[in-house]
Each structure stands twice: as structure tokens, then as C-alpha cells.
C-alpha positions as CSV (number, residue, x, y, z in Angstrom):
1,X,82.0,106.0,122.0
2,X,83.4,104.0,119.1
3,X,85.1,107.0,117.5
4,X,86.6,107.8,120.9
5,X,88.0,104.3,121.2
6,X,89.5,104.5,117.7
7,X,91.1,107.9,118.6
8,X,92.7,106.4,121.7
9,X,94.0,103.5,119.6
10,X,95.7,105.8,117.1
11,X,97.4,107.7,119.9
12,X,98.7,104.5,121.5
13,X,100.3,103.5,118.2
14,X,102.7,106.5,118.4
15,X,104.1,105.6,121.8
16,X,103.9,101.9,122.4
17,X,106.3,99.2,121.1
18,X,104.7,97.1,118.3
19,X,104.0,93.9,120.4
20,X,102.3,95.9,123.2
21,X,100.5,98.1,120.7
22,X,99.1,95.0,118.9
23,X,97.9,93.5,122.2
24,X,96.4,96.7,123.5
25,X,94.9,97.6,120.1
26,X,93.1,94.2,119.9
27,X,91.5,94.8,123.3
28,X,90.4,98.4,122.3
29,X,89.0,97.2,119.0
30,X,87.2,94.3,120.6
31,X,85.6,96.7,123.1
32,X,84.5,98.9,120.2
33,X,83.1,95.9,118.4
34,X,81.1,94.7,121.4
35,X,79.7,98.2,122.0
36,X,78.6,99.0,118.4
37,X,79.2,96.4,115.7
38,X,78.3,93.0,117.3
39,X,74.6,93.1,116.4
40,X,75.1,93.8,112.7
41,X,77.3,90.7,112.4
42,X,74.8,88.3,114.1
43,X,73.1,87.4,110.8
44,X,76.5,86.1,109.5
45,X,75.8,82.9,111.6
46,X,73.4,82.0,108.7
47,X,76.4,81.5,106.4
48,X,78.2,79.0,108.6
49,X,79.0,75.8,106.6
50,X,76.0,76.4,104.3
51,X,77.9,75.1,101.3
52,X,80.1,72.5,102.9
53,X,81.8,70.1,100.6
54,X,81.2,72.2,97.5
55,X,83.6,74.2,95.4
56,X,83.7,78.0,94.9
57,X,85.2,80.3,92.2
58,X,86.6,83.7,93.4
59,X,86.5,86.2,90.6
60,X,88.8,89.3,90.8
61,X,89.4,92.0,88.2
62,X,93.0,91.7,86.9
63,X,93.6,91.4,83.1
64,X,94.0,87.6,83.0
65,X,90.2,87.4,83.3
66,X,90.0,88.4,79.7
67,X,91.8,85.2,78.8
68,X,89.0,83.0,80.1
69,X,85.6,81.9,78.9
70,X,83.7,82.6,82.0
71,X,80.4,81.2,80.6
72,X,81.9,77.9,81.7
73,X,81.0,79.0,85.3
74,X,77.2,79.0,84.5
75,X,76.4,76.2,87.1
76,X,79.2,77.0,89.6
77,X,79.2,78.9,92.9
78,X,80.8,82.2,92.1
79,X,81.8,85.2,94.2
80,X,83.0,88.5,92.8
81,X,84.5,91.7,94.0
82,X,84.7,95.4,93.1
83,X,84.2,96.2,89.5
84,X,83.6,92.6,88.4
85,X,80.0,93.6,87.9
86,X,81.2,95.3,84.6
87,X,82.0,91.9,83.1
88,X,79.9,91.0,80.0
89,X,79.0,87.6,81.4
90,X,77.8,88.8,84.8
91,X,74.3,87.6,84.2
92,X,75.5,84.2,83.1
93,X,77.8,83.8,86.0
94,X,75.2,85.0,88.6
95,X,77.5,85.5,91.6
96,X,76.1,84.3,94.9
97,X,77.7,87.3,96.6
98,X,79.5,90.4,95.5
99,X,82.1,92.1,97.7
100,X,82.9,95.8,98.0
101,X,85.9,97.5,99.5
102,X,85.1,100.5,101.8
103,X,85.2,104.2,101.0
104,X,88.6,105.6,101.6
105,X,90.7,108.5,100.4
106,X,91.6,109.5,97.7
107,X,88.1,108.3,96.5
108,X,85.3,110.9,96.4
109,X,82.4,110.0,98.7
110,X,79.6,111.1,96.3
111,X,81.2,109.3,93.5
112,X,81.7,106.1,95.6
113,X,78.0,106.2,96.4
114,X,77.1,106.5,92.7
115,X,79.4,103.5,92.1
116,X,77.5,101.4,94.6
117,X,74.2,102.5,93.1
118,X,75.3,101.5,89.6
119,X,76.5,98.1,90.8
120,X,73.1,97.6,92.5
121,X,71.3,98.2,89.2
122,X,73.8,96.0,87.3
123,X,74.2,92.9,89.5
124,X,71.8,90.0,89.1
125,X,68.8,90.3,91.4
126,X,69.8,87.1,93.3
127,X,73.3,88.4,94.2
128,X,73.8,89.3,97.9
129,X,76.4,91.8,98.9
130,X,79.1,91.9,101.6
131,X,80.6,95.2,102.8
132,X,83.0,96.3,105.5
133,X,81.3,97.3,108.8
134,X,82.5,100.9,108.3
135,X,80.3,101.1,105.1
136,X,77.0,100.5,107.0
137,X,76.5,104.2,107.8
138,X,76.8,105.0,104.1
139,X,74.4,102.2,103.0
140,X,71.8,103.4,105.6
141,X,72.2,107.1,104.8
142,X,71.7,106.7,101.1
143,X,69.3,103.7,101.2
144,X,71.5,101.4,99.2
145,X,70.9,97.7,98.3
146,X,67.4,97.9,99.8
147,X,66.2,94.9,97.8
148,X,69.3,92.7,98.4
149,X,70.6,90.6,101.2
150,X,73.4,92.6,102.8
151,X,76.0,91.2,105.1
152,X,78.8,93.1,106.9
153,X,82.1,91.9,108.1
154,X,84.2,93.6,110.8
155,X,87.8,93.9,109.5
156,X,90.6,94.5,111.8
157,X,94.0,96.1,111.1
158,X,95.5,94.2,114.1
159,X,97.0,90.8,113.7
160,X,94.4,88.1,114.6
161,X,94.3,86.5,118.0
162,X,93.8,83.0,116.6
163,X,94.3,81.2,113.3
164,X,90.6,80.5,113.0
165,X,87.8,82.0,110.9
166,X,84.6,83.3,112.4
167,X,83.0,86.2,110.5
168,X,80.7,87.0,113.5
169,X,83.8,88.6,115.0
170,X,86.6,90.9,113.7
171,X,88.8,89.3,111.0
172,X,92.0,90.4,109.2
173,X,91.5,93.5,107.1
174,X,92.5,92.6,103.5
175,X,95.3,94.4,101.7
176,X,93.4,93.7,98.4
177,X,89.9,92.8,97.4
178,X,90.1,89.1,96.8
179,X,91.5,88.5,100.3
180,X,88.2,90.0,101.6
181,X,86.4,87.0,100.0
182,X,88.6,84.1,101.2
183,X,87.6,84.1,104.9
184,X,83.9,84.2,104.0
185,X,84.3,81.2,101.6
186,X,86.2,79.3,104.3
187,X,83.5,80.1,106.9
188,X,80.8,78.9,104.5
189,X,82.5,75.5,104.3
190,X,83.7,75.3,100.8
191,X,86.4,72.6,100.5
192,X,87.7,73.7,97.1
193,X,88.4,77.4,96.2
194,X,89.5,78.4,92.8
195,X,91.0,81.9,92.1
196,X,90.5,83.7,88.8
197,X,91.8,87.1,87.9
198,X,94.1,87.1,90.9
199,X,97.2,88.3,89.0
200,X,98.7,90.6,91.6
201,X,101.0,92.1,89.1
202,X,100.3,95.7,90.1
203,X,103.9,96.6,90.3
204,X,104.1,96.3,86.5
205,X,101.9,99.4,86.5
206,X,103.7,101.4,89.1
207,X,103.2,105.2,88.5
208,X,100.9,104.3,85.6
209,X,97.2,103.6,85.4
210,X,96.5,100.2,87.0
211,X,95.3,97.6,84.5
212,X,92.2,95.5,84.9
213,X,90.0,93.5,82.5
214,X,88.0,96.6,81.8
215,X,89.2,99.9,80.4
216,X,89.9,102.8,82.7
217,X,87.0,104.9,81.4
218,X,84.6,102.1,82.7
219,X,85.7,102.7,86.3
220,X,83.3,105.2,87.9
221,X,85.5,105.7,90.9
222,X,87.5,108.9,90.6
223,X,91.2,108.3,91.7
224,X,90.7,104.6,92.1
225,X,93.3,103.5,89.5
226,X,94.8,106.8,88.6
227,X,98.5,107.2,88.0
228,X,98.6,110.1,90.5
229,X,97.2,107.9,93.3
230,X,100.4,105.9,93.9
231,X,102.3,106.0,97.2
232,X,106.1,106.2,97.3
233,X,107.9,103.1,96.2
234,X,108.7,101.9,99.8
235,X,105.1,102.1,100.9
236,X,103.9,100.4,97.7
237,X,106.4,97.5,98.1
238,X,105.4,97.2,101.8
239,X,101.8,97.0,100.7
240,X,102.5,94.3,98.1
241,X,104.5,92.3,100.5
242,X,101.5,92.4,102.9
243,X,99.3,91.1,100.1
244,X,101.3,87.9,99.7
245,X,101.8,87.5,103.4
246,X,98.0,87.6,103.9
247,X,97.6,84.9,101.2
248,X,100.1,82.8,103.1
249,X,98.1,83.4,106.3
250,X,94.9,82.0,104.7
251,X,96.9,79.2,103.1
252,X,97.9,78.1,106.6
253,X,94.3,78.2,107.8
254,X,92.9,76.5,104.7
255,X,95.4,73.6,105.1
256,X,94.3,73.2,108.7
257,X,90.6,73.2,107.6
258,X,91.3,70.7,104.9
259,X,90.3,73.2,102.2
260,X,92.2,73.3,98.9
261,X,92.9,76.7,97.2
262,X,94.0,76.6,93.6
263,X,95.1,79.6,91.4
264,X,93.6,79.5,87.9
265,X,94.8,82.9,86.9
266,X,96.9,82.6,83.8
267,X,99.2,85.5,84.3
268,X,99.8,85.7,88.1
269,X,102.6,86.4,90.5
270,X,100.7,84.6,93.3
271,X,102.6,81.3,93.8
272,X,101.4,80.4,97.2
273,X,98.9,77.9,95.7
274,X,98.9,75.2,93.1
275,X,98.3,76.3,89.5
276,X,95.7,74.8,87.2
277,X,93.6,75.9,84.3
278,X,89.8,76.7,84.3
279,X,89.2,74.3,81.4
280,X,90.8,71.4,83.2
281,X,88.9,72.1,86.4
282,X,85.5,72.3,84.7
283,X,85.8,69.3,82.4
284,X,87.4,67.0,85.0
285,X,84.4,67.4,87.3
């Protein structure tokens, strides 16, 4: 049923004006969510405001991470994404939750599964994981993360109906990994969110291997950052524009919620938020 609904939605996209497609698409997606995904998101209610009035550190994987002494985060609430489990201080940082992007082309499925298995054996035992709802079938099939708390979020490619955050229901699909974490942190009630490794300077690497804090040979995912995986320049620019627009979207919501978001990334094009340094934040506590 769910696949049939998705198929109808894709056909509608070809023939309907954008405004009508967005409205119709939201209705079809909500129907699919109610029919198949609602139950797996019920446990997300346990995360509502559980760390209210605290501060969180969002850890991404761009090169500026190498400029920081992350052992300073030893007593902080940290949340990591993607290949951050490769960081040498992962067991000092002890992320509360680690986030994974879903399987998608041009990634290789078997290779993606091996990557998830490796992360499971590397992450601290106390670290929970969050994945897209589309990944549940893979997790179940290959018996992944059997000893961890696992949460799923339903991510929608349609513009949200309301400027509110409720991860028990579909939320905005992120254009990049860190944006997958932001709505969860807001839902959990954090009033201060600090971004590290959120450089978003990927256009510097266009048509080359994408740079991160780790070397390319450390990334198990075939085609993940390969120079041959780039789209054409128009599509890439459109994608990057969407990254910054999504940050602006969450900035609007965070202001409404009274949550401050600060960018601590030392080499970053993300100027939607105030800049500070990690040292200043840690020692001024």
C-alpha cells in the first residue's frame, strides 16, 4: 500500500502545478504515514523535552573539526552524525545519540550495511541511534543495532504544514546530515545548541573528493565522497542553496521556541547564526 501511494505521488509531480502538488503530496504522504509508519514513531514521545534548559553540541564531519580539542566536551551532551564515529575522541565524547543518513544511490547496499555494522561496533555502548524511517527495513533484515536504543524519524520531501517540531510525525527531510539532528534537539528541549564541524564549504571540492576530518580511505561507503559522484553544477548549486534555506527554516523555529543556535565551526560558510569559539563556550560556563 505504502509503495503504491509513493508511486501515485511521483506521477502527480509530473502533471500538477507546484502549489497543488505540495498540498496533494502532503495528503498522500500523511496517508502513507498513518497506514504504515505511525507506530514506529510512537516511542519518540519519550524524547519530548527530556533535556529541557540544557545545552547540546552537534558534531558534524567537515575539516574544521580537526582544529578543535574535542576532549573539552567530556561532560557535555553531544550528538554526532555519519562518519563521526571515526573520530579519535569518540569514547571521550560519548555521544548521546548518533544519526545516520539513509541508503541511497550511488551507495552500494551491502557496503552500506557493513558501514552500519562497523559503526555499531565502534560507537560507545551507551549511544543510541536515529535513522530515517526508510532504513527500518534494512535494520530489521540484517539485525542491526540489536543492543542499542533505536529511534526512527519520518522525513518528508514536502514543505512542512506548520512551523513546529514534532518528531512523532513527518518532518522536513534534510539536505545534509547536521540538519537531521536539529529538529530532534529542539524536540528534546535544549535551549542552547552549538554547531561544530558544520563548515558547508563543499563547493570548494566540486568535481573533487569531498574533504572531511578523516581521510578518504577511512570512509567505508563506496561512492559516498567520490569525485565521480557529483551532479551537474546547476543541481549542485540548487542543493547547496537548499542547505542554507533549511538552516534558515530551523532558525525561524528556534527563535520562536526561545532556543539559541551558535556556530562554533572555525571555517564555515554558514552565517545564519552567531559565531563563537568552543574554548569560550566551555570556559565561560
